[in-house]
C-alpha positions in Angstrom: 0.0 0.0 0.0 1.3 3.4 -1.0 2.4 5.7 1.9 -0.2 8.4 2.6 1.1 11.9 1.7 1.7 14.2 4.7 1.0 17.3 2.5 -1.8 19.4 4.0 -3.3 22.8 4.2 -2.8 25.0 7.2 -6.3 26.3 7.8 -5.3 29.4 9.8 -2.8 30.6 7.1 -4.2 28.8 4.0 -0.7 27.5 3.5 -0.1 24.5 1.2 3.3 23.3 2.2 5.3 21.3 -0.3 5.6 17.6 0.3 9.4 17.9 0.8 9.0 20.5 3.5 6.7 18.1 5.5 8.3 14.8 4.7 9.7 13.4 8.0 11.9 10.8 6.3 15.7 11.4 6.2 16.8 13.7 3.4 20.3 12.8 2.1 20.4 16.2 0.2 19.9 18.4 3.3 20.4 22.1 2.6 22.9 24.2 4.3 22.2 25.1 7.9 22.1 28.8 6.9 18.9 28.3 4.9 16.2 29.6 7.1 13.2 29.3 4.8 10.9 26.7 3.4 8.9 27.0 0.1 5.1 27.1 0.6 2.1 28.0 -1.5 -0.1 30.8 0.0 -3.2 32.6 -1.2 -2.3 36.2 -2.2 -4.9 37.6 0.3 -2.9 36.1 3.2 0.2 38.1 2.2 -0.1 41.4 4.1 1.9 44.4 3.1 4.3 45.3 5.9 3.2 48.7 7.2 6.7 49.7 8.0 8.1 49.1 4.5 9.8 52.3 3.5 10.6 51.3 -0.1 8.9 53.2 -3.0 9.1 52.7 -6.7 8.3 55.4 -9.2 6.0 54.8 -12.2 8.8 54.4 -14.7 10.6 51.7 -12.6 7.2 49.9 -12.1 6.6 49.9 -15.9 10.0 48.3 -16.5 9.4 45.7 -13.8 5.9 45.0 -15.2 7.3 44.4 -18.6 9.7 41.9 -17.1 7.0 40.1 -15.1 4.5 39.8 -17.9 7.1 38.3 -20.3 6.4 34.6 -21.1 10.2 34.0 -21.1 10.8 35.7 -17.8 7.9 36.2 -15.4 8.4 35.8 -11.6 11.9 34.2 -11.2 12.0 34.1 -7.4 9.5 33.8 -4.6 8.4 36.7 -2.4 9.4 36.3 1.3 6.6 35.9 3.8 6.8 35.9 7.6 4.4 33.3 8.9 4.4 34.8 12.4 3.0 38.2 11.3 1.5 37.3 7.9 3.6 40.2 6.5 5.6 40.3 3.4 9.3 40.8 4.0 10.3 41.0 0.4 8.5 41.2 -2.9 5.9 43.9 -2.3 6.3 45.6 -5.7 6.3 42.4 -7.7 3.1 41.3 -6.1 1.5 44.7 -6.6 2.2 44.3 -10.3 1.0 40.7 -10.4 -2.2 41.8 -8.9 -2.6 44.2 -11.8 -1.7 41.5 -14.4 -4.0 38.9 -12.8 -6.8 41.5 -12.6 -7.4 40.6 -8.9 -5.7 39.3 -5.8 -7.5 35.9 -6.0 -4.6 33.6 -6.8 -2.0 31.4 -5.1 1.8 32.0 -5.2 4.8 30.1 -4.0 6.7 32.0 -1.3 9.8 31.6 0.9 8.3 31.1 4.3 10.3 32.4 7.3 9.6 32.8 11.0 10.8 36.2 12.3 10.0 38.2 15.4 8.7 41.8 14.8 12.1 43.4 15.4 13.9 41.1 13.0 11.2 41.4 10.4 11.6 45.2 10.4 15.3 45.0 10.1 15.2 42.5 7.3 12.7 44.5 5.3 15.4 47.2 5.2 18.3 44.9 4.7 16.9 43.2 1.6 16.8 46.6 -0.2 19.7 48.4 1.4 22.1 49.6 -1.2 24.9 49.5 1.4 24.5 45.7 1.5 24.4 45.3 -2.3 27.1 45.2 -4.9 27.9 47.5 -7.8 28.4 46.9 -11.5 31.9 46.2 -12.7 31.6 48.1 -15.9 34.3 46.1 -17.7 32.4 42.9 -17.3 29.1 44.6 -18.1 30.8 45.8 -21.3 31.6 42.2 -22.2 27.9 41.3 -21.9 27.0 44.3 -24.1 29.4 42.9 -26.7 28.2 39.3 -26.5 27.4 37.6 -29.8 23.9 36.7 -28.9 23.0 40.3 -28.2 22.1 42.4 -25.2 18.7 43.9 -24.6 19.3 46.8 -22.2 15.6 47.2 -21.4 15.3 43.5 -20.3 18.2 44.2 -18.1 16.4 47.2 -16.6 18.6 49.9 -18.1 17.9 52.9 -20.2 20.4 54.6 -22.4 21.0 57.5 -20.0 21.7 55.2 -17.0 24.0 52.9 -19.0 26.0 55.8 -20.4 26.3 57.2 -16.9 27.9 53.9 -15.8 30.3 53.9 -18.7 31.2 57.6 -18.1 31.8 56.9 -14.4 34.3 54.2 -15.3 36.0 56.4 -18.0 34.9 54.0 -20.7 34.0 54.8 -24.4 30.2 54.7 -24.9 30.3 54.2 -28.7 29.5 50.5 -28.4 26.1 51.5 -26.9 25.1 52.9 -30.3 24.7 49.4 -31.5 21.9 48.9 -29.0 19.7 51.5 -30.7 17.9 51.8 -34.0 19.8 52.8 -37.1 17.6 55.9 -37.4 18.5 57.1 -33.9 22.2 56.3 -34.5 22.2 58.3 -37.7 20.7 61.3 -36.0 23.2 61.1 -33.1 26.2 61.0 -35.5 24.8 63.8 -37.6 24.4 66.0 -34.5 27.9 65.2 -33.4 29.3 66.1 -36.8 27.4 69.5 -36.7 28.9 70.2 -33.2 32.4 69.3 -34.5 32.0 71.7 -37.5 30.7 74.5 -35.2 33.7 74.1 -32.9 36.1 74.2 -35.9 34.4 77.4 -37.3 34.6 79.0 -33.8 38.3 78.3 -33.6 38.8 79.8 -37.1 36.8 82.9 -36.2 38.8 83.5 -33.0 42.1 83.2 -34.9 41.0 85.7 -37.6 39.7 88.1 -35.0 43.0 87.9 -33.1 45.0 88.6 -36.3 42.9 91.6 -37.3 43.1 93.1 -33.8 46.9 92.7 -33.9 47.0 94.4 -37.3 44.9 97.3 -36.1 47.1 97.8 -33.0 50.3 97.7 -34.9 49.1 100.2 -37.5 50.0 97.7 -40.3 48.1 97.9 -43.5 45.6 95.0 -43.7 45.8 93.8 -47.3 43.1 91.2 -46.9 39.4 92.0 -47.2 38.8 95.7 -47.7 42.3 96.6 -46.7 41.0 98.6 -43.6 41.5 97.0 -40.2 38.4 98.6 -38.7 36.3 97.2 -41.6 37.8 93.7 -41.2 37.1 93.7 -37.5 33.5 94.8 -38.1 33.1 92.0 -40.6 34.5 89.5 -38.1 32.2 90.7 -35.4 29.2 90.3 -37.7 30.3 86.8 -38.6 30.7 86.0 -34.8 27.1 87.2 -34.3 25.8 85.0 -37.1 27.9 82.1 -35.6 26.4 82.6 -32.1 22.9 82.4 -33.6 23.8 79.3 -35.5 25.4 77.7 -32.4 22.4 78.4 -30.3 20.3 76.3 -32.8 23.0 73.6 -33.0 23.1 73.3 -29.3 19.5 72.0 -29.5 21.1 68.8 -30.8 22.2 67.9 -27.3 20.2 65.0 -25.9 19.4 66.7 -22.6 18.0 69.9 -21.1 17.8 71.2 -17.5 14.7 72.0 -15.5 15.5 74.6 -12.8 13.6 74.8 -9.5 13.9 77.7 -7.1 14.8 75.7 -4.1 15.8 72.1 -3.2 12.5 71.7 -1.5 10.7 72.7 -4.7 12.7 70.2 -6.6 11.7 67.4 -4.3 8.0 68.5 -4.4 8.2 68.5 -8.2 9.5 65.0 -8.3 7.0 63.8 -5.8 4.1 65.2 -7.8 5.3 63.2 -10.8 5.9 60.1 -8.7 9.6 60.1 -9.5 12.5 59.0 -7.4 13.7 62.1 -5.5 17.3 60.9 -5.2 17.9 60.6 -8.9 20.5 62.9 -10.5 18.8 62.5 -13.9 15.4 61.5 -15.4 15.1 60.1 -18.9 12.6 61.3 -21.4 10.8 58.0 -21.1 10.4 58.4 -17.4 9.1 61.9 -17.7 6.5 60.9 -20.3 5.2 58.0 -18.2 5.1 60.2 -15.1 3.0 62.7 -17.1 0.7 60.0 -18.4 1.8 60.3 -22.0 2.5 57.6 -24.6 6.2 56.8 -25.3 5.3 56.9 -29.0 5.0 60.7 -28.6 8.9 60.7 -28.7 8.8 59.4 -32.3 6.4 62.1 -33.6 8.0 64.3 -36.3 7.8 68.1 -35.8 5.3 69.9 -38.0 6.8 71.7 -40.9 5.8 75.3 -41.4 
């Protein structure tokens, strides 16, 4: 006669423990003594949000996480952490919020890492799991190897945007040209065209400065300027007019830069502005995609061509 399974539901917590977790027979493949959790299956409604959880996620970050979770190839790759003593989540709040949205309700079961923590330890571990001081950092040289891998590298699936990835490369003093391959040919062509225009503007500026300097020296020395109209004061006026035209041209060309600055009157106003848009207040930069999502606009708006007049 087959041995009766010891798997059962815990009525007070609606926990369906795995058969391995409840099997009393000796386990030759016993896990390390440092593993303090078991895997169980719990109804979503039994997973309470920890009231002391200080972690927030802005709308742009949520959209990136949502894209990852709803992918058929990726989805939920690890279990949320649930404290059976309090019924609170210790880790995985944001992922479950998004799964609620994807499921259309909170009426589903999910596998969790079941732990048993006292209130003080629970609070500490909620912080520890997300504390940047207890996490590593990206070694950009190895990250660059991944970017150059033959099977490709999708920066969005890895949670990056171009601005963030370029900031990492810049901080390591590494060339960012390889990142161009991660973007569309159209965007790459526009970026290179803008760079060429800026280079040409710098060259023209240097030439103008040299010509102006030579004309001034001629005027001061009383030498006869044989170039142009032959009169130093006329040549200087011509150079100044060309500089004026160049400044107007440069002001337009500077619009080719891929960033602009929003200025607030005070630091407090800056934080209020970011809070209103549900953006991370500690960020040093915000991508155009983040700003559009925060404003409730479609990302396709970035691809719209300007109207010709």
